[in-house]
N, C-alpha and C positions, 0 to 999 in steps of 0.2 A: 267693623265688629265681626267676630267669628262665632260660629255655631258651637253649641255644647258638644255635639257629635264629633266635630272636627277636633276639638281639644282632647276629648277622650281618645280618639284614634291616634293623634300625634303622641300623646303621653304613653300609650301602650306600645306603639311601634318603636319609639325611641328607647324605652326601657328594654324591649326585646333585643334591639340592636346593641345596646350596651353589653349585655351578657354574652354576645357573640364576639366581642372585640377582644383582642389580645391585651393583657394587662401591661405589656411592655416592661421597660426597665423601671423598677420602683423608684419613685422620686422621693428621696430621703428628706427633702425640705419640710414635708408635713407628715412624716410617718408618726402615727399615734398622736397627732395633734388633737387636743381636746376641744370639742365643740361646746360652746356656752349657750344657754338659753337666753341670756341677757345681751349677747353680742353676736352680730353676724360676722362670719369669717369671709373676708373679701380676698380673692386670689386674682391678682392683676398682672398682666404681662403682654408682650407682643404676640401678634397672631402666630399660630403654628409652633409655639414654644412648648406645648404639652399640657396646657391647662385642662383641656377636656379629658386627656388621658389620666391626669391626676385625679379629676373628679371620679372617673371610672374606678380607679384604684381605691379611693376612699369609700365609694359606694359599695363595691363588691366585697371588699375586705372588712369594712367596719360598719356600714349602714346599708345592708342589702335590701331593706324594705323602704328606703327613703324614696320620696317623690322626686323625679328628675324631669327637667325640661330644658332643651336647648333652643333659645329664641332665634338662632340663625337658620333654623329649619325653614325652607322656602314656603312650606304650608302655613307658617305663622306670619308671613308678610301681612301687614295690616293690623297686627295685634296692637291694641291700644290699652290705655289705663283702665278703661271700662271693662275690658275682657278679664281683668284680674278678679272681678266679682265672680265670673263663671268659673275661673280657675280655682278660686278659693273654695267654691262649693264642691268642686271635684276632689280637691285635697281633703276636705272634711269628710266626704263620703268614703274615701279610701282609708280614712283614719290614720294618716301619716303625720307625724310630728317633726320629722326631719326632712328638709327641703333643699334640693340642689338646683340652682338656676345657673345655666351656662350662657355666657355672652348676653347677659341681661341688659347691657347698656343700650341695645338697639330699641328698647321700649322707653319712650319718654315718660317720666314720672314714676319709674319702677321703684324708686327709693321710698315712696309713700306706702306702697304695699308691704315692702320689707319691714318698714317701721311698724306698721299695723300688726304684723305677725309677731314681731319682737315684743310689742306691748301686751300681747296675749300671754306672754311669759312661759308658755310650755312648748314653744317651737324652737328648733335649731335650724339655722340657715347657713348655707354655703353659696357664695355668689362669685362668678368669674366675669372678667371684662377685659377688653383689649385697649382701653383708652384711659391713661393715667389721670389726665386732667378732668375728664368727664366724671370719672368715679370720685376723685377727690373733691371736686366742686360740689357734687350732690351729697356726698357723705358729710361734708362740712356744714351743710344746711339742715338736712333732714335726719341724719343718723349720728349727730354729734354725741360722742361718748357711748355709742351703741354698736361699734364695729371694731374688728381687729383686721388689719390689712397685711397681707403677705405678698411679696413680689415673686414671680416665677420667671426665670431666665431660660434660654436654651441650655442644653447640657453643659455642665462644667467639664473641666478636663478629666476629673475623676470619673464622672458619669460617662464621658466619651470613651474612656478606657474600659470601663465595665461593659458598655454597650457593644463595643467591638472586640472584646476579649483581648485587649492590648496590655502590655506592660508599660508602666511609666518609664519613659526613656526619651532621649533626644529625638528618636525616630517618631514616636507617637506625639511628641510635642509639635513637630513639624506638620504631621498629618492634621492635628487638631487646629493648628493655625490656618491651614489650607481649607479644611472642610467645615470648621465650626461645629455648632452643636444643635442645629435644628433636626429633630428626630427623623422626620419623613425624608429629608434630603440625605441623611446618612444611610438610609436604607437603599436608596436608588442611585445616589451620586449624579442625578440629572440636574444640571445647572438651571434648566428652565424653571424648575420649582422655585428657586431663589429669585429668578427674574420676575416671575409671576407674583411672588410674595411682595417684592418691592412695589410693583405696579398696583397691587391690591391695596396696600397701605396708603400709597400716594393718592389713588383715585377714590377708593371707598372710605377709608378712615379719615382722610384729610380733605380732599377737594369737595366731596359731596357733603360731608358733615359741616364744614366751615364755609361752604359757598365760595371756594376759591375759583376764580374765573380764569386767571392766567396759569393754566395747568402746566404749560411748557416751561415757564420760569420756575415753578415749583419742582418739576422734574430735573431741570438743569441744576438747580441748587442742590438737590439730593445727590445727584451724581457727582457734583463737585465735592461735596462733603465726604462722600464715601470713598472718593479718590484721594482725599487729603486727611485721612484720620491721623491723629496724634500731632496735628499742626494747629497753631493758633489761628482763629478766624474772628472777623468782626463784621458787623452788619454794614458799615459804611464801605469797607473795602470790597465786600462781595457785591454790594449794589453797583459799584463801578465795573467790577470784573464781569459780572453777568448781565449788566445793563438792565437792572430792575429799577423801576421808577423811583422808589423811595426806600430809605433805610428802614423806616418803620415797617414796610412790607416785608423786608428780609427778616426783621426781628419777629414779626408775626409768624412767618414760615418756620423760623427756628423753634418757636414755642410749639407749633403744630407737630413738627418732626420729633421733638422731645416727648410730647404728650402721647404720641403713638408708639413710643419706645424704640424708634429707629436709631436715634442718636442721643448721646449725653454730651453736655457742654460743661466743661470743667473750668471754673474760674481761677484766676491768679490769686494766691493768698494775699490778703491784706487785712489789717485790723479795721480798716475803713470800709464800710459797706458801699460807699459811693465809688471808691476806687475799684472794688470788685465788680461793680456794674459797668464801668466804662472801659476797663482793660479787656483786651482780647481774651477769648476763652478757647481752650483746646477741645477739639471735637473727637469723639470716639463713637464707633458703631456698636450696636447691640450684639454683633456676631461677626467674627472674622471670615467665616465662610460666605456670608452675605457680601463682604468686601471683595473677596476673591472673585466671586461670580459676576459682580456688577461693575468691575473696573479692570482696565488693562495696565494701569500705571504701576502695578506692584511687581512687574517682572524685574527680578534682580534687586528688589528693595524689600527685604524682610524686616528691617528694623521697626518700621512704623506699625505693621501688622502685629509684630511681637509686642510692642508697647501697648497696643489696643487690647491684646489678649491678657496682658498682666493687669491692665486697668480693670477688665471685667472680673478677674479673679478677686480683686479687692472690693469691687463694687457690689458683688453678690452679698457681702457681709456688712459693708459700710456704705451709707448714702452720702456722707459728708467728706468729699475729696477735693483737694486743690492742687495746683502746681505752684512751685516756688521759683521766683525769678528775681534775683538782685544782681550781684556781680556774676554769679554763676546760676545754674538751674538745677532744680531737683524735680523729678517728674511727678511724684505723688506725695502729698501731705494728707494723711488719713486720720480722721477723727471719729470717735464715738461720742456718746452722750457725756462721758466722763472727761474727755479731753483727747489729746494727741495719742494716737496708737502706733502709727508706723510712719517712718520716712523711707521712701522707696525710690531708687533710681533704676532705670531700665537700660540695658545695653545688650544688643544682640551678640556682639563679639568684642570683648575687651582686647585692645591692641596697644602697642607702645605709642601709637599716634593719639589715641583717645583716652587712655587710662587717666592721665592727670586731669583732664577736663571733667570726666565723670566723677572722679573722687572729689575734686575741688567743689563741685556743686553740692555734693552730699556733706562734706565737712562744713561748708558755709551754712547749710540748712540745720545741721546738728548744733552748731554754735548758736544760731539764731533762736532755736527752740530749746536749747540746753537739753538736747536728747543724746544720751551716751551711746546708743546703739542705732544702727541703720542697716538697711538691706539694699543690696545691689543685685538685681535679677538678670541673669544671662541665659543664653540658649543652652550652653553646655560647659560652663566653667565654674569652678569653685575655689574660693580663696578667702583670706581674711586680712584686713589692714587695720592698724592701730596708729593713733596720733593723739598725743596730749590727753590721754584718758578716754578718747572716743574710739569706738570700734565699728568697722564696716564689715558685715558678712556678705560674701559673694556666693550666691546659690543659683544653680540652674532651675529653670521653671518647673521641671518635673519633680523637684524636691521641695517645692513650697508647701 
């Protein structure tokens, strides 16, 4: 339990520090986003992707008098649910009706307090967290129908170009694929920042939180996945490859890695839910710079990092993505709530050797879904192909 004096001191010093920070590149994802008294705004995403900076932007530009607290402050270690009573009293004394809580997931039971403030009807709350499962599980029980969730990713390609004052071009495409979009790393280009980020997520967000004892196996699995992005993976095969005791353990690690936003596992499309579960999934990383920094296997192999980058482009806007594999393959089948949106094939460089294979996979998917248009994304090529009323547009990444 913490003292009233300490809470006041932390709140005041954190607010002072906020006003000294650079606003950085404006994150357009939530510009002018309306806050509702009836619903908490939940901003979720991987560590160091810019959630705290986004809160600063919202606070300074739109809600300068809001109450702010970052729960990862070392002075707040030991903060418990009981301390919310003291914090509540402080907020009431300050007379603030808009509350910003940063990295609140470190406090067990936090959702009860948020629900209490929402029930009082005249409060607006913005909450950030770095663990998708933790937030979604707690939101599903205590905040049902009382929250709006928004994901935040590292910089998109457009934001990368704005941040570095680059033109959209093949050259900036290659740079983005190499360096990724973590803001702090882009400022310094010191790869140890991305090494440390990976270690922090594996040790702090996963091993400690979920009680993982075999940390070495978890680390080996993460390095294997980050070295094999855009490839299909299965729990049983990786159990044998990495000599992990049980397939169930591998699958648990998969869920932890996905919940911490390190990886996405894309299922093979099937109308059968059971087949989706048993078929291998293709793995993608949250950031291609993280891939570059933490593996040596990509020397001379740009194609898979490029596919990862294209996946992230669509994943920012759509959460339901599959790959298609029958006679041929199509990399991404993208859905929204209304149905199929995009069929996307990815090829770093179209040549006479691979052109038929890449097109055939798309033609097959287009006929399967009866989709008249599809997209083939390349590094620096543009073209168009037609066949039996179906059209494939070939576009370079920088023109998406």
